[in-house]
Backbone and ligand atoms as CSV (ligand in chain L), in Angstrom:
chain,resi,resn,atom,element,x,y,z
A,1,UNK,N,N,-89.412,-9.453,77.871
A,1,UNK,CA,C,-89.852,-10.120,79.098
A,1,UNK,C,C,-88.875,-9.812,80.220
A,2,UNK,N,N,-89.408,-9.672,81.400
A,2,UNK,CA,C,-88.568,-9.290,82.522
A,2,UNK,C,C,-89.023,-9.972,83.802
A,3,UNK,N,N,-88.064,-10.364,84.637
A,3,UNK,CA,C,-88.398,-11.015,85.889
A,3,UNK,C,C,-88.809,-9.984,86.928
A,4,UNK,N,N,-89.853,-10.283,87.654
A,4,UNK,CA,C,-90.341,-9.340,88.661
A,4,UNK,C,C,-90.071,-9.847,90.062
A,5,UNK,N,N,-90.219,-11.148,90.231
A,5,UNK,CA,C,-90.273,-11.651,91.589
A,5,UNK,C,C,-89.875,-13.121,91.609
A,6,UNK,N,N,-89.230,-13.527,92.670
A,6,UNK,CA,C,-88.884,-14.926,92.834
A,6,UNK,C,C,-88.946,-15.290,94.305
A,7,UNK,N,N,-89.430,-16.474,94.612
A,7,UNK,CA,C,-89.540,-16.903,96.009
A,7,UNK,C,C,-89.475,-18.418,96.055
A,8,UNK,N,N,-89.048,-18.965,97.190
A,8,UNK,CA,C,-88.956,-20.426,97.279
A,8,UNK,C,C,-90.316,-21.104,97.265
A,9,UNK,N,N,-91.365,-20.365,97.565
A,9,UNK,CA,C,-92.689,-20.979,97.644
A,9,UNK,C,C,-93.493,-20.768,96.366
A,10,UNK,N,N,-93.870,-21.841,95.678
A,10,UNK,CA,C,-94.712,-21.710,94.484
A,10,UNK,C,C,-96.047,-21.048,94.816
A,11,UNK,N,N,-96.521,-21.265,96.050
A,11,UNK,CA,C,-97.791,-20.662,96.455
A,11,UNK,C,C,-97.701,-19.138,96.466
A,12,UNK,N,N,-96.585,-18.659,97.011
A,12,UNK,CA,C,-96.386,-17.224,97.115
A,12,UNK,C,C,-96.251,-16.602,95.728
A,13,UNK,N,N,-95.498,-17.271,94.865
A,13,UNK,CA,C,-95.314,-16.757,93.507
A,13,UNK,C,C,-96.652,-16.784,92.759
A,14,UNK,N,N,-97.434,-17.835,92.979
A,14,UNK,CA,C,-98.750,-17.923,92.358
A,14,UNK,C,C,-99.677,-16.817,92.847
A,15,UNK,N,N,-99.544,-16.510,94.133
A,15,UNK,CA,C,-100.335,-15.429,94.731
A,15,UNK,C,C,-99.999,-14.098,94.061
A,16,UNK,N,N,-98.712,-13.851,93.846
A,16,UNK,CA,C,-98.278,-12.608,93.203
A,16,UNK,C,C,-98.768,-12.551,91.758
A,17,UNK,N,N,-98.754,-13.712,91.105
A,17,UNK,CA,C,-99.237,-13.740,89.727
A,17,UNK,C,C,-100.713,-13.334,89.675
A,18,UNK,N,N,-101.493,-13.840,90.633
A,18,UNK,CA,C,-102.915,-13.475,90.675
A,18,UNK,C,C,-103.098,-11.972,90.849
A,19,UNK,N,N,-102.264,-11.407,91.729
A,19,UNK,CA,C,-102.371,-9.972,91.985
A,19,UNK,C,C,-102.073,-9.184,90.706
A,20,UNK,N,N,-101.016,-9.581,90.015
A,20,UNK,CA,C,-100.647,-8.878,88.781
A,20,UNK,C,C,-101.725,-9.059,87.717
A,21,UNK,N,N,-102.233,-10.279,87.607
A,21,UNK,CA,C,-103.252,-10.535,86.590
A,21,UNK,C,C,-104.518,-9.737,86.869
A,22,UNK,N,N,-104.859,-9.647,88.158
A,22,UNK,CA,C,-106.040,-8.864,88.519
A,22,UNK,C,C,-105.847,-7.396,88.177
A,23,UNK,N,N,-104.597,-6.955,88.171
A,23,UNK,CA,C,-104.299,-5.557,87.848
A,23,UNK,C,C,-104.125,-5.367,86.345
A,24,UNK,N,N,-104.282,-6.440,85.580
A,24,UNK,CA,C,-104.204,-6.317,84.137
A,24,UNK,C,C,-102.797,-6.448,83.569
A,25,UNK,N,N,-101.865,-6.927,84.378
A,25,UNK,CA,C,-100.500,-7.121,83.906
A,25,UNK,C,C,-100.353,-8.543,83.374
A,26,UNK,N,N,-99.891,-8.674,82.139
A,26,UNK,CA,C,-99.712,-10.011,81.578
A,26,UNK,C,C,-98.406,-10.600,82.086
A,27,UNK,N,N,-98.510,-11.763,82.746
A,27,UNK,CA,C,-97.319,-12.333,83.362
A,27,UNK,C,C,-97.417,-13.857,83.371
A,28,UNK,N,N,-96.303,-14.495,83.651
A,28,UNK,CA,C,-96.287,-15.954,83.712
A,28,UNK,C,C,-95.201,-16.416,84.681
A,29,UNK,N,N,-95.281,-17.680,85.068
A,29,UNK,CA,C,-94.334,-18.227,86.032
A,29,UNK,C,C,-93.350,-19.152,85.323
A,30,UNK,N,N,-92.091,-18.986,85.620
A,30,UNK,CA,C,-91.058,-19.876,85.116
A,30,UNK,C,C,-90.584,-20.792,86.235
A,31,UNK,N,N,-90.123,-21.952,85.867
A,31,UNK,CA,C,-89.568,-22.927,86.819
A,31,UNK,C,C,-90.617,-23.586,87.695
A,32,UNK,N,N,-91.868,-23.329,87.428
A,32,UNK,CA,C,-92.921,-23.870,88.285
A,32,UNK,C,C,-92.843,-25.394,88.330
A,33,UNK,N,N,-92.617,-25.995,87.175
A,33,UNK,CA,C,-92.639,-27.446,87.097
A,33,UNK,C,C,-91.414,-28.135,87.662
A,34,UNK,N,N,-90.377,-27.356,87.975
A,34,UNK,CA,C,-89.140,-27.971,88.444
A,34,UNK,C,C,-89.179,-28.305,89.931
A,35,UNK,N,N,-90.073,-27.671,90.650
A,35,UNK,CA,C,-90.142,-27.884,92.094
A,35,UNK,C,C,-90.456,-29.353,92.381
A,36,UNK,N,N,-89.681,-29.915,93.273
A,36,UNK,CA,C,-89.936,-31.289,93.687
A,36,UNK,C,C,-89.174,-32.305,92.867
A,37,UNK,N,N,-88.858,-31.976,91.627
A,37,UNK,CA,C,-88.143,-32.940,90.805
A,37,UNK,C,C,-86.665,-32.635,90.690
A,38,UNK,N,N,-86.185,-31.713,91.487
A,38,UNK,CA,C,-84.811,-31.260,91.321
A,38,UNK,C,C,-84.031,-31.372,92.620
A,39,UNK,N,N,-84.121,-32.521,93.249
A,39,UNK,CA,C,-83.505,-32.721,94.547
A,39,UNK,C,C,-82.015,-32.457,94.623
A,40,UNK,N,N,-81.307,-32.548,93.512
A,40,UNK,CA,C,-79.858,-32.417,93.582
A,40,UNK,C,C,-79.365,-31.017,93.235
A,41,UNK,N,N,-80.254,-30.172,92.816
A,41,UNK,CA,C,-79.838,-28.811,92.481
A,41,UNK,C,C,-79.946,-27.921,93.717
A,42,UNK,N,N,-79.092,-26.911,93.816
A,42,UNK,CA,C,-79.275,-25.943,94.910
A,42,UNK,C,C,-80.662,-25.337,94.798
A,43,UNK,N,N,-81.362,-25.216,95.931
A,43,UNK,CA,C,-82.767,-24.797,95.899
A,43,UNK,C,C,-82.995,-23.476,95.180
A,44,UNK,N,N,-82.056,-22.527,95.307
A,44,UNK,CA,C,-82.303,-21.212,94.705
A,44,UNK,C,C,-82.353,-21.295,93.186
A,45,UNK,N,N,-81.753,-22.309,92.612
A,45,UNK,CA,C,-81.761,-22.426,91.162
A,45,UNK,C,C,-83.130,-22.790,90.612
A,46,UNK,N,N,-83.946,-23.374,91.458
A,46,UNK,CA,C,-85.245,-23.814,90.966
A,46,UNK,C,C,-86.404,-23.060,91.612
A,47,UNK,N,N,-86.094,-21.922,92.191
A,47,UNK,CA,C,-87.189,-21.099,92.690
A,47,UNK,C,C,-88.089,-20.732,91.527
A,48,UNK,N,N,-89.400,-20.818,91.713
A,48,UNK,CA,C,-90.291,-20.312,90.666
A,48,UNK,C,C,-90.108,-18.804,90.517
A,49,UNK,N,N,-90.181,-18.344,89.277
A,49,UNK,CA,C,-89.975,-16.920,89.010
A,49,UNK,C,C,-91.187,-16.342,88.308
A,50,UNK,N,N,-91.512,-15.148,88.681
A,50,UNK,CA,C,-92.631,-14.453,88.049
A,50,UNK,C,C,-92.085,-13.441,87.042
A,51,UNK,N,N,-92.551,-13.556,85.810
A,51,UNK,CA,C,-92.082,-12.670,84.741
A,51,UNK,C,C,-93.245,-11.905,84.144
A,52,UNK,N,N,-92.964,-10.674,83.730
A,52,UNK,CA,C,-93.979,-9.926,82.972
A,52,UNK,C,C,-93.668,-10.061,81.491
A,53,UNK,N,N,-94.713,-10.116,80.688
A,53,UNK,CA,C,-94.525,-10.290,79.251
A,53,UNK,C,C,-93.983,-9.022,78.600
A,54,UNK,N,N,-94.523,-7.895,79.037
A,54,UNK,CA,C,-94.126,-6.640,78.406
A,54,UNK,C,C,-93.285,-5.826,79.376
A,55,UNK,N,N,-92.134,-5.390,78.902
A,55,UNK,CA,C,-91.223,-4.672,79.771
A,55,UNK,C,C,-91.855,-3.388,80.315
A,56,UNK,N,N,-92.787,-2.858,79.563
A,56,UNK,CA,C,-93.429,-1.600,79.975
A,56,UNK,C,C,-94.219,-1.787,81.274
A,57,UNK,N,N,-94.610,-3.025,81.572
A,57,UNK,CA,C,-95.372,-3.309,82.797
A,57,UNK,C,C,-94.481,-3.532,84.016
A,58,UNK,N,N,-93.176,-3.590,83.785
A,58,UNK,CA,C,-92.283,-4.061,84.844
A,58,UNK,C,C,-92.314,-3.199,86.104
A,59,UNK,N,N,-92.177,-1.890,85.925
A,59,UNK,CA,C,-92.134,-0.994,87.087
A,59,UNK,C,C,-93.433,-1.094,87.887
A,60,UNK,N,N,-94.544,-1.151,87.159
A,60,UNK,CA,C,-95.834,-1.241,87.830
A,60,UNK,C,C,-95.961,-2.583,88.566
A,61,UNK,N,N,-95.497,-3.634,87.915
A,61,UNK,CA,C,-95.569,-4.962,88.527
A,61,UNK,C,C,-94.738,-5.019,89.805
A,62,UNK,N,N,-93.550,-4.411,89.754
A,62,UNK,CA,C,-92.699,-4.406,90.949
A,62,UNK,C,C,-93.387,-3.684,92.098
A,63,UNK,N,N,-94.073,-2.621,91.773
A,63,UNK,CA,C,-94.766,-1.852,92.801
A,63,UNK,C,C,-95.908,-2.679,93.406
A,64,UNK,N,N,-96.629,-3.383,92.555
A,64,UNK,CA,C,-97.733,-4.218,93.033
A,64,UNK,C,C,-97.221,-5.310,93.976
A,65,UNK,N,N,-96.099,-5.914,93.602
A,65,UNK,CA,C,-95.512,-6.962,94.441
A,65,UNK,C,C,-95.082,-6.371,95.779
A,66,UNK,N,N,-94.461,-5.204,95.703
A,66,UNK,CA,C,-94.004,-4.534,96.908
A,66,UNK,C,C,-95.172,-4.262,97.856
A,67,UNK,N,N,-96.256,-3.767,97.287
A,67,UNK,CA,C,-97.429,-3.457,98.096
A,67,UNK,C,C,-98.017,-4.720,98.710
A,68,UNK,N,N,-98.024,-5.795,97.919
A,68,UNK,CA,C,-98.583,-7.053,98.424
A,68,UNK,C,C,-97.742,-7.578,99.583
A,69,UNK,N,N,-96.422,-7.403,99.491
A,69,UNK,CA,C,-95.539,-7.869,100.553
A,69,UNK,C,C,-95.722,-7.044,101.823
A,70,UNK,N,N,-96.087,-5.779,101.654
A,70,UNK,CA,C,-96.199,-4.871,102.794
A,70,UNK,C,C,-97.510,-5.040,103.544
A,71,UNK,N,N,-98.452,-5.739,102.944
A,71,UNK,CA,C,-99.739,-5.936,103.606
A,71,UNK,C,C,-99.559,-6.699,104.901
A,72,UNK,N,N,-100.173,-6.228,105.958
A,72,UNK,CA,C,-100.062,-6.967,107.211
A,72,UNK,C,C,-100.756,-8.326,107.092
A,73,UNK,N,N,-100.172,-9.295,107.770
A,73,UNK,CA,C,-100.776,-10.625,107.723
A,73,UNK,C,C,-102.119,-10.606,108.428
A,74,UNK,N,N,-103.057,-11.403,107.937
A,74,UNK,CA,C,-104.358,-11.459,108.606
A,74,UNK,C,C,-104.217,-12.030,110.011
A,75,UNK,N,N,-105.001,-11.523,110.939
A,75,UNK,CA,C,-104.966,-12.026,112.305
A,75,UNK,C,C,-103.817,-11.478,113.114
A,76,UNK,N,N,-103.225,-10.415,112.665
A,76,UNK,CA,C,-102.068,-9.887,113.358
A,76,UNK,C,C,-102.429,-8.958,114.502
A,77,UNK,N,N,-103.624,-8.481,114.489
A,77,UNK,CA,C,-104.037,-7.564,115.530
A,77,UNK,C,C,-105.419,-7.057,115.190
A,78,UNK,N,N,-106.002,-6.301,116.069
A,78,UNK,CA,C,-107.340,-5.798,115.770
A,78,UNK,C,C,-107.554,-4.474,116.485
A,79,UNK,N,N,-108.580,-3.778,116.065
A,79,UNK,CA,C,-108.918,-2.497,116.667
A,79,UNK,C,C,-110.256,-2.624,117.366
A,80,UNK,N,N,-110.296,-2.238,118.615
A,80,UNK,CA,C,-111.547,-2.315,119.374
A,80,UNK,C,C,-112.590,-1.401,118.741
A,81,UNK,N,N,-113.770,-1.957,118.398
A,81,UNK,CA,C,-114.803,-1.133,117.766
A,81,UNK,C,C,-115.429,-0.139,118.746
A,82,UNK,N,N,-115.270,-0.390,120.040
A,82,UNK,CA,C,-115.909,0.484,121.023
A,82,UNK,C,C,-115.044,1.697,121.363
A,83,UNK,N,N,-113.742,1.453,121.557
A,83,UNK,CA,C,-112.898,2.566,122.010
A,83,UNK,C,C,-111.718,2.828,121.075
A,84,UNK,N,N,-111.631,2.077,119.975
A,84,UNK,CA,C,-110.581,2.281,118.960
A,84,UNK,C,C,-109.178,1.936,119.446
A,85,UNK,N,N,-109.077,1.219,120.554
A,85,UNK,CA,C,-107.762,0.812,121.029
A,85,UNK,C,C,-107.171,-0.229,120.079
A,86,UNK,N,N,-105.871,-0.139,119.802
A,86,UNK,CA,C,-105.213,-1.161,118.983
A,86,UNK,C,C,-104.787,-2.310,119.890
A,87,UNK,N,N,-105.123,-3.558,119.499
A,87,UNK,CA,C,-104.813,-4.695,120.353
A,87,UNK,C,C,-104.036,-5.753,119.595
A,88,UNK,N,N,-103.167,-6.432,120.302
A,88,UNK,CA,C,-102.417,-7.525,119.700
A,88,UNK,C,C,-103.341,-8.716,119.475
A,89,UNK,N,N,-102.936,-9.585,118.555
A,89,UNK,CA,C,-103.822,-10.689,118.167
A,89,UNK,C,C,-104.114,-11.664,119.294
A,90,UNK,N,N,-103.211,-11.746,120.304
A,90,UNK,CA,C,-103.429,-12.745,121.364
A,90,UNK,C,C,-104.530,-12.346,122.341
A,91,UNK,N,N,-104.998,-11.087,122.315
A,91,UNK,CA,C,-106.064,-10.665,123.214
A,91,UNK,C,C,-107.442,-10.885,122.587
A,92,UNK,N,N,-108.346,-11.484,123.365
A,92,UNK,CA,C,-109.696,-11.731,122.860
A,92,UNK,C,C,-110.683,-10.672,123.327
A,93,UNK,N,N,-110.277,-9.926,124.341
A,93,UNK,CA,C,-111.122,-8.821,124.790
A,93,UNK,C,C,-110.244,-7.582,124.945
A,94,UNK,N,N,-110.865,-6.451,124.767
A,94,UNK,CA,C,-110.139,-5.186,124.876
A,94,UNK,C,C,-109.739,-4.952,126.330
A,95,UNK,N,N,-108.443,-4.712,126.577
A,95,UNK,CA,C,-108.004,-4.488,127.950
A,95,UNK,C,C,-108.447,-3.114,128.442
A,96,UNK,N,N,-108.811,-2.275,127.516
A,96,UNK,CA,C,-109.165,-0.906,127.886
A,96,UNK,C,C,-110.615,-0.785,128.342
A,97,UNK,N,N,-111.528,-1.424,127.577
A,97,UNK,CA,C,-112.952,-1.263,127.907
A,97,UNK,C,C,-113.671,-2.597,128.066
A,98,UNK,N,N,-112.998,-3.727,127.836
A,98,UNK,CA,C,-113.620,-5.019,128.058
A,98,UNK,C,C,-114.486,-5.507,126.913
A,99,UNK,N,N,-114.510,-4.779,125.797
A,99,UNK,CA,C,-115.294,-5.183,124.644
A,99,UNK,C,C,-114.695,-6.464,124.041
A,100,UNK,N,N,-115.572,-7.369,123.576
A,100,UNK,CA,C,-115.060,-8.597,122.972
A,100,UNK,C,C,-114.588,-8.381,121.561
A,101,UNK,N,N,-113.593,-9.170,121.184
A,101,UNK,CA,C,-113.052,-9.071,119.830
A,101,UNK,C,C,-114.123,-9.420,118.798
A,102,UNK,N,N,-114.329,-8.550,117.840
A,102,UNK,CA,C,-115.353,-8.830,116.807
A,102,UNK,C,C,-114.922,-9.986,115.921
A,103,UNK,N,N,-115.876,-10.792,115.503
A,103,UNK,CA,C,-115.563,-11.884,114.560
A,103,UNK,C,C,-115.475,-11.326,113.153
A,104,UNK,N,N,-114.544,-11.874,112.386
A,104,UNK,CA,C,-114.405,-11.422,110.989
A,104,UNK,C,C,-115.400,-12.116,110.118
L,1,ZN,ZN,ZN,-112.064,-1.123,123.859
């Protein structure tokens, strides 16, 4: 067994577990139950950790986590469907051609 990933947020670690499981990697979370009940311990000691069951999956799992981290956050920007201009998320219409931002 080998540790792949650790983060202060159980949600984030759970998200990574889903990604690995969807890819067929057998994995589990350690320390999940300690969150919230460990007020006196330094927070890093009780970060939930994601582990792979088989060491042979480790390199692949690390790559999957890396890719998941590199994904741009949703709502970060958009591309105008009319003129292909890249726009920041705060713009609702294309400054180049006036096209409205498409709904997702
Ligand atoms: Zn445009």
